[in-house]
VEXKOLBA-699133 format. One line per 10 residues: for each residue z, x, y of N, C-alpha, C. Coordinates in Angstrom, 1 decimal. Each point is the difference from the previous one (the first is absolute). Layout:
BEGIN
Z:X:Y:Z:X:Y:Z:X:Y | ...
//
This chain:
BEGIN
14.0:7.1:9.4:-0.1:-1.5:0.0:-0.8:-0.4:-1.2 | 0.5:-1.1:-0.7:-0.7:-0.6:-1.1:-1.3:-0.6:0.5 | -1.0:0.0:-0.9:-1.3:-0.6:0.2:-0.5:-0.4:-1.3 | -0.2:-1.3:-0.2:-0.5:-0.6:-1.2:-1.5:-0.2:0.2 | -0.8:0.8:-0.7:-1.4:0.1:0.2:-0.8:-1.0:-0.8 | 0.6:-0.9:-0.8:-0.7:-0.9:-0.8:0.9:-1.2:-0.4 | -0.2:-1.1:0.6:0.7:-1.2:-0.4:-0.8:-1.3:0.3 | 0.2:-1.0:-0.8:-0.7:-1.3:0.2:0.9:-1.0:0.6 | 0.1:0.1:1.3:1.0:-0.8:0.8:-0.4:-1.4:0.1 | -1.2:-0.4:-0.3:-0.4:-1.4:0.0:0.8:-0.8:-1.0
0.5:0.7:-1.0:0.7:-0.6:-1.1:1.6:0.0:0.3 | 0.4:0.6:1.1:1.4:0.2:0.2:0.6:-1.3:0.6 | 1.3:-0.2:-0.4:0.8:-1.1:0.6:0.4:0.4:1.4 | 0.4:-1.0:0.8:0.5:0.3:1.3:1.3:0.8:-0.1 | 0.7:-0.1:-1.0:1.2:0.8:-0.2:-0.3:1.4:-0.1 | -1.0:0.3:-0.8:-0.5:1.4:-0.2:-0.5:0.6:1.3 | -0.9:-0.8:0.7:-0.6:0.4:1.2:1.0:0.4:1.1 | 1.1:-0.8:0.0:1.0:0.3:1.0:0.8:1.3:-0.2 | -0.2:0.6:-1.1:0.7:1.3:-0.3:-0.8:1.2:0.4 | -1.2:-0.2:0.5:-0.9:1.1:0.4:0.6:0.8:1.2
0.2:1.3:-0.3:0.6:0.8:1.1:-0.9:1.3:0.2 | -1.1:0.1:-0.7:-0.8:1.2:0.0:-1.5:-0.5:-0.2 | -1.0:0.8:0.3:-1.4:-0.4:-0.1:-0.3:-0.2:-1.5 | -0.8:-1.1:-0.2:-0.5:-0.3:-1.3:-1.5:-0.4:0.1 | -0.8:0.7:-0.8:-1.4:-0.3:0.1:-0.2:-1.3:-0.9 | -0.4:-1.0:0.6:-0.2:-1.3:-0.7:-1.5:-0.1:-0.4 | -0.2:0.3:-1.3:-1.4:0.0:-0.5:-0.4:-1.4:-0.4 | -1.2:-0.3:0.1:-0.6:-1.3:-0.4:-1.0:0.2:-1.1 | -0.4:-1.1:-0.6:-0.9:0.1:-1.1:-1.3:-0.8:0.1 | 0.0:-1.0:1.0:-1.2:-0.8:0.1:0.1:-0.7:1.4
-1.2:-0.6:0.4:-0.1:-0.6:1.3:1.1:-1.0:0.3 | 0.4:-0.7:-1.1:1.0:-1.1:0.2:1.3:0.5:0.5 | 0.3:1.4:0.0:1.3:0.5:0.4:0.0:0.6:1.4 | -1.2:0.2:0.6:-0.1:0.8:1.2:0.7:-0.6:1.2 | -0.3:-1.3:0.2:0.7:-0.6:1.1:1.5:-0.1:-0.1 | 0.4:-0.2:-1.3:1.5:-0.1:-0.2:0.6:1.4:0.3 | -0.7:1.1:-0.3:0.5:1.3:0.3:0.2:0.2:1.5 | -1.0:-0.5:0.7:0.1:0.1:1.5:1.2:-0.8:0.5 | 0.2:-1.2:-0.6:1.1:-0.8:0.5:1.3:0.6:-0.3 | 0.1:0.7:-1.2:1.3:0.7:-0.3:0.2:1.2:1.0
-1.1:0.6:0.3:0.1:1.2:1.0:0.5:-0.5:1.3 | -0.4:-1.2:0.5:0.4:-0.5:1.3:1.5:-0.3:0.0 | 0.5:-0.4:-1.2:1.4:-0.3:-0.1:0.9:1.2:-0.4 | -0.6:0.9:-0.8:0.7:1.2:-0.5:-0.8:1.2:0.3 | 0.2:0.6:1.1:-0.9:1.1:0.5:0.0:1.2:-0.9 | 1.0:0.1:-0.9:0.0:1.1:-1.0:-0.8:-0.3:-1.3 | -0.6:-1.2:-0.1:-0.8:-0.4:-1.1:-1.5:0.3:0.4 | -0.4:1.2:-0.2:-1.3:0.5:0.5:-1.1:-0.5:-0.9 | -1.0:-0.7:0.6:-1.0:-0.7:-0.8:-1.1:1.0:-0.4 | -0.4:-0.1:-1.3:-1.2:0.6:-0.6:-0.9:-1.0:-0.5
-1.3:0.1:0.1:-0.9:-1.1:-0.4:-1.0:0.6:-1.0 | -0.1:-0.7:-1.1:-1.0:0.5:-1.0:-0.2:-1.0:-1.1 | -1.0:0.3:-0.8:-0.4:-0.9:-1.2:0.3:0.9:-1.2 | 1.0:-0.4:-0.8:0.4:0.7:-1.2:-1.0:-0.1:-1.1 | -0.1:1.0:-0.8:-1.1:-0.1:-1.1:0.2:-1.1:-1.0 | 1.2:-0.5:-0.1:0.2:-1.2:-0.9:-0.6:-1.3:0.5 | -0.3:0.0:1.3:-0.4:-1.3:0.6:-1.4:0.1:0.6 | -0.8:1.0:-0.4:-1.4:0.1:0.6:-0.9:-1.1:-0.5 | 0.3:-0.5:-1.2:-0.8:-1.1:-0.5:0.2:-1.3:0.8 | 1.1:-0.1:0.6:0.3:-1.2:0.8:-0.5:0.2:1.5
-0.4:1.2:0.3:-0.4:0.3:1.4:-1.5:-0.2:0.2 | -0.4:0.1:1.3:-1.4:-0.1:0.3:-0.3:0.9:1.2 | -1.3:0.1:0.3:-0.4:0.9:1.1:0.6:-0.5:1.3 | 0.2:-1.3:0.2:0.6:-0.5:1.2:1.5:0.5:0.2 | 0.7:0.3:-1.1:1.3:0.5:0.1:0.0:1.4:0.6 | -1.0:0.8:-0.4:-0.1:1.3:0.6:-0.3:-0.1:1.5 | -0.8:-1.0:0.4:-0.3:-0.1:1.4:1.3:-0.4:0.8 | 0.8:-0.8:-0.7:1.3:-0.4:0.6:0.9:1.2:0.1 | 0.0:0.9:-1.1:0.8:1.2:0.0:-0.4:0.9:1.2 | -1.3:0.1:0.3:-0.4:0.8:1.2:0.8:-0.4:1.2
0.2:-1.3:0.2:0.7:-0.5:1.2:1.5:0.4:0.0 | 0.6:-0.2:-1.2:1.4:0.4:-0.1:0.3:1.5:0.2 | -0.9:0.8:-0.6:0.2:1.4:0.1:-0.3:0.5:1.5 | -0.8:-0.7:0.7:-0.3:0.4:1.4:1.2:-0.3:0.9 | 1.0:-0.8:-0.5:1.2:-0.3:0.7:0.9:1.2:0.2 | 0.7:0.1:1.1:1.0:1.0:0.2:1.2:-0.1:-0.9 | 0.1:-1.2:-0.7:1.1:-0.3:-0.9:-0.2:0.6:-1.4 | -1.2:0.5:-0.3:-0.3:0.5:-1.4:0.5:1.4:-0.1 | 0.9:0.2:-1.0:0.5:1.4:-0.3:-0.7:0.7:-1.1 | -0.7:-0.8:-0.9:-0.7:0.6:-1.1:-0.9:-1.0:-0.6
-0.9:0.6:-0.9:-0.8:-0.9:-0.8:0.6:0.0:-1.4 | 0.4:-1.1:-0.5:0.7:0.0:-1.3:0.7:-1.3:-0.3 | 0.1:-0.3:-1.2:-0.1:0.9:-1.1:-1.4:-0.1:-0.6 | -0.7:1.1:-0.1:-1.3:0.1:-0.5:-0.1:1.0:-1.2 | -1.1:0.0:-0.7:-0.1:1.0:-1.1:-0.9:-0.4:-1.1 | 0.4:0.6:-1.2:-0.8:-0.3:-1.2:1.0:-0.2:-1.2 | -0.4:-0.9:-0.9:0.9:-0.2:-1.2:-1.0:-0.3:-1.1 | -0.1:1.1:-0.9:-0.9:-0.1:-1.1:0.7:-0.2:-1.3 | 1.2:-0.5:0.0:0.8:-0.4:-1.2:-0.8:-1.1:-0.7 | 0.4:-0.2:-1.3:-0.8:-1.0:-0.8:-0.1:-1.3:0.7
1.1:-0.5:0.7:0.0:-1.3:0.6:-1.0:-0.1:1.1 | -0.3:1.1:0.7:-0.7:-0.1:1.2:-1.4:0.8:0.0 | -0.2:0.7:-1.0:-1.2:0.9:0.0:-1.3:-0.8:0.0 | 0.0:-1.2:-0.4:-1.2:-0.8:0.1:-0.6:-0.2:1.4 | 0.9:0.2:1.0:-0.5:-0.1:1.4:-0.1:1.3:0.7 | -0.2:1.1:-0.8:0.0:1.3:0.5:-1.1:0.2:1.1 | -1.2:-0.5:-0.3:-1.1:0.2:1.0:0.4:-0.7:1.3 | 0.5:-1.2:-0.1:0.4:-0.7:1.3:1.2:0.7:0.7 | 0.9:0.5:-0.8:1.1:0.7:0.6:-0.5:1.2:0.7 | -0.9:0.8:-0.5:-0.6:1.1:0.6:-0.7:-0.3:1.3
-0.7:-1.2:0.0:-0.7:-0.4:1.2:1.0:-0.3:1.1 | 1.1:-0.8:-0.3:1.0:-0.4:1.0:0.8:1.2:0.5 | 0.3:0.9:-1.0:0.7:1.2:0.4:-0.7:0.9:1.0 | -1.3:0.2:-0.3:-0.8:0.8:0.9:-0.1:-0.6:1.4 | -0.2:-1.3:0.0:-0.2:-0.6:1.3:1.3:0.0:0.8 | 1.2:-0.1:-0.7:1.3:0.1:0.7:0.3:1.5:0.5 | -0.5:0.9:-0.8:0.2:1.4:0.4:-0.8:0.3:1.3 | -1.2:-0.6:0.0:-0.8:0.1:1.2:0.6:-0.6:1.2 | 0.7:-1.1:-0.1:0.7:-0.7:1.0:1.2:0.9:0.5 | 0.7:0.6:-1.0:1.1:0.8:0.3:-0.4:1.2:0.9
-1.2:0.6:-0.4:-0.5:1.1:0.7:-0.4:-0.4:1.4 | -0.7:-1.1:0.1:-0.5:-0.5:1.3:1.2:-0.2:1.0 | 1.0:-0.6:-0.5:1.2:-0.4:0.8:1.1:1.1:0.0 | -0.3:1.1:-0.6:1.0:1.2:0.0:1.4:-0.5:-0.5 | 0.0:-0.7:-1.1:1.2:-0.5:-0.6:0.3:0.6:-1.3 | 1.2:0.2:-0.4:0.3:0.5:-1.3:-0.1:-1.1:-1.1 | 0.0:0.4:-1.2:-0.2:-1.0:-1.1:1.2:0.0:-0.9 | 0.3:-1.1:-0.6:1.0:-0.2:-1.1:-0.7:-0.3:-1.3 | 0.1:1.0:-0.9:-0.9:0.0:-1.2:0.7:-0.4:-1.3 | -0.7:-0.9:-0.7:0.4:-0.4:-1.4:-1.1:0.6:-0.9
0.5:0.8:-1.0:-1.0:0.5:-1.0:0.6:0.0:-1.4 | -0.8:-0.6:-0.9:0.4:0.0:-1.4:-1.3:0.3:-0.8 | 0.1:1.1:-0.8:-1.1:0.3:-0.9:-1.3:0.3:0.7 | 0.0:0.4:1.2:-1.2:0.2:0.8:0.1:1.2:0.9 | 0.7:1.0:-0.3:0.3:1.1:0.9:-1.2:0.8:0.4 | -0.9:0.2:-1.0:-1.2:0.8:0.3:-0.9:-0.7:1.0 | -0.2:-1.3:-0.2:-0.8:-0.8:0.9:0.7:0.0:1.4 | 1.3:-0.2:0.1:0.6:-0.1:1.2:0.0:1.3:0.8 | 0.3:1.1:-0.7:0.0:1.3:0.6:-1.4:0.4:0.6 | -1.0:-0.4:-0.8:-1.4:0.3:0.5:-0.3:-0.8:1.3
0.5:-1.2:0.0:-0.3:-0.8:1.2:0.8:0.5:1.2 | 1.3:0.3:-0.2:0.8:0.5:1.0:-0.5:1.3:0.6 | -0.6:0.8:-0.9:-0.6:1.3:0.5:-1.3:-0.3:0.8 | -0.7:-1.0:-0.4:-1.3:-0.4:0.6:0.3:-0.5:1.4 | 1.0:-0.9:0.2:0.2:-0.7:1.2:0.9:0.9:1.0 | 0.8:0.9:-0.6:0.7:1.0:0.9:0.7:-0.7:1.2 | 1.0:-0.9:-0.3:0.6:-0.7:1.0:0.9:0.9:0.9 | -0.1:-0.1:1.3:0.8:0.8:0.8:1.5:-0.2:-0.1 | 0.4:-1.2:-0.3:1.4:-0.4:-0.1:0.6:0.0:-1.4 | -0.8:0.3:-1.0:0.4:0.0:-1.4:0.9:-1.2:-0.3
1.1:0.2:-0.7:0.8:-1.2:-0.4:0.9:0.3:-1.1 | 0.4:-1.0:-0.7:1.0:0.0:-1.1:-0.6:-0.5:-1.3 | 0.2:0.8:-1.1:-0.3:-0.5:-1.3:1.3:-0.6:-0.6 | 0.1:-1.3:0.0:1.2:-0.6:-0.3:0.3:-0.1:-1.5 | 1.3:0.3:-0.3:0.4:-0.1:-1.4:-0.7:0.8:-1.0 | -0.5:1.2:0.4:-0.8:0.8:-0.9:0.9:0.7:-1.0 | -0.3:-0.2:-1.3:0.7:0.6:-1.1:-1.0:0.8:-0.9 | -0.9:0.7:0.6:-1.0:0.8:-0.7:0.5:1.4:-0.3 | -0.9:0.7:-0.7:0.3:1.4:-0.3:0.1:0.9:1.2 | 0.6:1.1:-0.1:0.2:0.9:1.1:-1.4:0.4:0.6
-1.0:0.2:-1.0:-1.3:0.4:0.5:-0.7:-1.1:0.8 | 0.1:-1.2:-0.3:-0.5:-1.1:0.8:0.7:-0.1:1.3 | 1.3:0.1:0.0:0.8:-0.1:1.2:-0.5:1.1:1.0 | -0.2:1.2:-0.6:-0.4:1.1:0.9:-1.3:-0.2:0.7 | -0.9:-0.7:-0.7:-1.3:-0.3:0.6:0.1:-0.9:1.2 | 0.9:-1.0:-0.1:0.3:-0.9:1.1:0.6:0.8:1.2 | 1.0:0.9:-0.4:0.6:0.7:1.1:-1.0:1.0:0.7 | -0.9:0.5:-0.8:-1.0:0.9:0.6:-0.9:-0.7:1.1 | -0.1:-1.3:-0.2:-0.8:-0.8:1.0:0.9:-0.5:1.2 | 1.3:0.3:-0.1:0.9:-0.3:1.1:0.7:-1.3:-0.1
0.0:-0.6:-1.3:0.7:-1.3:-0.2:1.4:0.3:-0.5 | 0.9:-0.9:0.3:1.4:0.1:-0.4:0.2:-1.0:-1.2 | 1.1:0.2:-0.7:0.3:-0.8:-1.2:1.2:-0.9:0.3 | -0.1:-1.2:-0.3:1.0:-1.0:0.2:0.9:0.0:-1.3 | 1.3:0.2:0.2:1.0:0.0:-1.1:0.8:-1.3:0.1 | 0.0:-0.7:-1.1:0.7:-1.3:0.0:1.1:0.0:-1.1 | 0.4:-1.2:-0.4:1.2:-0.1:-0.9:-0.3:0.4:-1.4 | -1.3:0.3:-0.4:-0.3:0.5:-1.3:0.8:1.4:-0.2 | 0.2:0.7:1.1:0.7:1.3:0.0:1.4:-0.2:-0.5 | 0.6:-1.2:0.1:1.4:-0.2:-0.4:0.1:-0.3:-1.5
-1.1:-0.1:-0.7:0.0:-0.3:-1.5:0.2:1.3:-0.8 | 0.9:-0.1:-0.9:0.3:1.2:-0.8:-1.2:0.5:-0.8 | -0.8:-0.9:-0.4:-1.2:0.5:-0.9:-1.2:0.3:0.8 | 0.1:0.1:1.3:-1.2:0.3:0.9:-0.2:1.5:0.1 | -0.3:0.6:-1.2:-0.1:1.4:0.0:-1.1:0.6:0.9 | -1.2:-0.5:-0.1:-1.1:0.5:0.8:0.3:-0.1:1.5 | 0.6:-1.1:0.4:0.4:-0.3:1.4:1.0:1.0:0.4 | 1.0:0.3:-0.8:1.0:1.0:0.4:-0.6:1.4:0.1 | -0.9:0.3:-0.9:-0.6:1.3:0.0:-0.8:0.2:1.3 | -0.7:-1.1:0.4:-0.8:0.1:1.3:1.0:0.3:1.2
1.1:-0.8:0.0:0.9:0.2:1.2:0.6:1.4:0.0 | 0.3:0.5:-1.2:0.6:1.4:0.0:-1.0:1.0:0.3 | -1.3:-0.2:-0.3:-1.0:1.0:0.1:-0.5:0.2:1.4 | -0.2:-1.1:0.7:-0.6:0.1:1.3:1.0:0.0:1.1 | -0.3:0.5:1.2:0.9:0.1:1.1:0.2:-1.4:0.6 | 1.2:-0.1:0.6:0.4:-1.3:0.6:-0.9:-0.3:1.1 | -0.7:0.9:0.6:-1.0:-0.2:1.1:-1.1:-0.9:-0.5 | -0.2:-0.2:-1.3:-1.1:-0.8:-0.5:0.3:-1.4:-0.3 | 1.3:-0.4:0.1:0.4:-1.3:-0.4:0.5:-0.9:1.1 | -0.2:-1.3:-0.2:0.6:-1.1:0.8:0.7:-0.9:-0.9
0.9:-0.9:0.6:0.7:-0.9:-0.8:-0.6:-1.4:0.1 | 0.1:-0.8:-1.1:-0.5:-1.3:0.0:0.8:-0.9:-1.0 | 0.1:-1.3:0.3:0.6:-0.9:-1.0:-1.0:-0.7:-0.8 | -1.2:-0.3:0.5:-1.0:-0.9:-0.5:0.7:-1.4:-0.2 | 0.9:-0.3:0.9:0.7:-1.3:-0.1:-1.0:-1.1:-0.1 | 0.3:-1.0:-0.8:1.1:-0.1:-1.0:-0.4:0.3:-1.4 | -1.1:0.8:-0.1:-0.6:0.2:-1.3:0.7:1.0:-0.9 | 0.7:1.0:0.6:0.7:1.0:-0.8:1.5:-0.3:0.1 | 0.6:-0.2:-1.2:1.4:-0.2:0.0:0.7:1.1:-0.7 | 1.2:0.3:0.4:0.9:1.0:-0.6:0.5:-0.6:-1.3
0.5:0.9:-0.9:0.3:-0.5:-1.3:1.2:-1.0:-0.1 | 0.8:0.1:1.0:1.2:-0.9:0.1:-0.3:-1.3:0.7 | -1.2:-0.2:0.4:-0.4:-1.2:0.9:-1.0:-0.9:-0.7 | -0.1:-1.2:0.4:-1.0:-0.9:-0.5:-1.2:-0.1:0.9 | 0.1:0.6:1.2:-1.1:0.0:0.9:0.2:1.2:0.9 | -1.1:0.3:0.8:0.1:1.1:1.0:0.7:-0.4:1.3 | 0.6:1.0:0.6:0.6:-0.3:1.3:-0.4:1.1:1.0 | -0.1:-0.4:1.3:-0.3:1.0:1.0:1.0:1.1:0.0 | 1.3:-0.3:-0.2:1.1:1.0:0.0:-0.1:1.0:-1.1 | -0.9:-0.2:-1.0:-0.2:1.0:-1.1:-0.5:1.3:0.6
-0.5:0.0:1.2:-0.6:1.3:0.6:1.1:1.0:0.0 | 1.3:-0.4:0.3:1.1:1.0:0.0:0.2:0.6:-1.4 | -0.1:-0.7:-1.0:0.2:0.5:-1.4:-1.2:0.9:-0.4 | -1.2:-0.3:0.5:-1.1:0.9:-0.3:0.1:1.3:0.7 | 0.5:0.0:1.2:0.3:1.2:0.8:1.0:0.8:-0.8 | 1.1:-0.6:-0.5:1.1:0.6:-0.7:-0.6:0.7:-1.3 | -0.9:-0.7:-0.7:-0.5:0.5:-1.2:-0.9:1.3:0.3 | -0.8:-0.1:1.0:-0.8:1.2:0.4:1.0:1.2:0.3 | 1.1:-0.3:0.7:0.9:1.1:0.3:0.6:0.6:-1.3 | 0.3:-0.8:-1.0:0.5:0.5:-1.3:-1.1:0.8:-0.7
-1.2:-0.4:0.0:-1.1:0.7:-0.7:-0.4:1.3:0.7 | 0.1:0.1:1.4:-0.5:1.1:0.7:1.1:1.0:0.5 | 1.3:-0.5:0.0:1.1:0.8:0.5:0.2:0.0:1.5 | -0.8:-0.8:0.7:0.2:-0.2:1.4:1.1:-1.0:0.2 | 0.5:0.0:1.2:1.0:-1.1:0.3:-0.7:-1.3:0.3 | 0.7:-1.1:-0.1:-0.7:-1.3:0.3:-0.4:0.0:1.4 | 0.7:0.6:0.9:-0.3:0.0:1.4:-1.3:0.7:0.2 | -0.2:1.1:-0.7:-1.2:0.8:0.2:-1.2:-0.7:-0.6 | 0.2:-0.7:-1.1:-1.1:-0.8:-0.6:-0.5:-1.1:1.0 | 1.0:-0.7:0.5:-0.3:-1.1:1.0:-0.7:0.6:1.2
0.5:1.1:0.5:-0.6:0.6:1.2:-1.4:0.4:-0.2 | -0.3:0.8:-1.1:-1.3:0.5:-0.3:-1.0:-1.1:-0.3 | 0.4:-0.9:-0.9:-1.0:-1.1:-0.4:-0.3:-0.9:1.2 | 1.1:-0.2:0.8:-0.3:-0.8:1.2:-0.9:0.6:1.0 | 0.2:1.3:0.2:-0.9:0.8:0.8:-1.5:0.0:-0.5 | -0.1:0.1:-1.4:-1.3:0.0:-0.6:-0.7:-1.3:0.3 | 0.7:-1.1:-0.2:-0.5:-1.4:0.2:-0.5:-0.2:1.5 | 0.9:0.5:0.9:-0.4:-0.2:1.4:-1.2:0.8:0.4 | -0.2:1.1:-0.6:-1.2:0.8:0.3:-1.3:-0.7:-0.5 | 0.1:-0.8:-1.1:-1.1:-0.7:-0.5:-0.3:-1.3:0.8
1.1:-0.8:0.2:-0.2:-1.3:0.6:0.2:-0.1:1.5 | 0.5:1.1:0.6:0.0:0.1:1.5:1.1:-0.9:0.6 | 1.0:-0.3:-0.8:1.1:-0.9:0.6:1.2:0.9:0.3 | 0.4:0.1:1.3:1.1:0.8:0.4:1.0:-0.9:0.7 | 1.2:0.2:-0.3:1.1:-0.8:0.6:1.3:0.9:0.1 | 0.8:-0.4:0.9:1.3:0.7:0.1:1.1:-0.4:-1.0 | -0.4:-1.1:-0.8:1.0:-0.5:-1.0:0.4:1.1:-1.0
//
């Protein structure tokens, strides 16, 4: 069964939402999106809500937002804490201290509520790995869109995290991404679209249906059948997020 482990469904049209036939982790980035994610879940039960404060938006957040997050994560409707993480690229490194503070507090909430995490990390892998080791989450989670060296990837895998593979894998020049997929076992990967942020080369925007093409590309790179890729990555995702269905 397909499982999209990272999409921003708040931005989806009703036409796109009506195509959902498999579980999709609907990640959020700020307090302004959390109630909308719950509303989508009530209408589309396969749009699984995740609640978090993204590192790009920590400067707009406040302590009260974290108190509100406590209430959302205590709900039985919460499937993960995310999208959270660290981004020390030139555009965002000025807020690195604040990012670290928000990230640590959200890791603590994930541990308290025994929820997995959906992680964003750019140019901050040592800091993130050290914190993940320190907090030792029982449910671990997904490092989404990771295109790092095999050595860095192995460090996440050693901590029990899985790697989200998205449409970048379909680009001909994504050499490091392709090497990662070929090098590590399929048991370490899950599928994601990062809808609508990642588009395939022939498209002007991302689509939820791109997940099928991502699965097909992994099959080409690994030598597995598309059916095996879907089955194994879907199983991996369900083990992390605890969503089981007969679909």
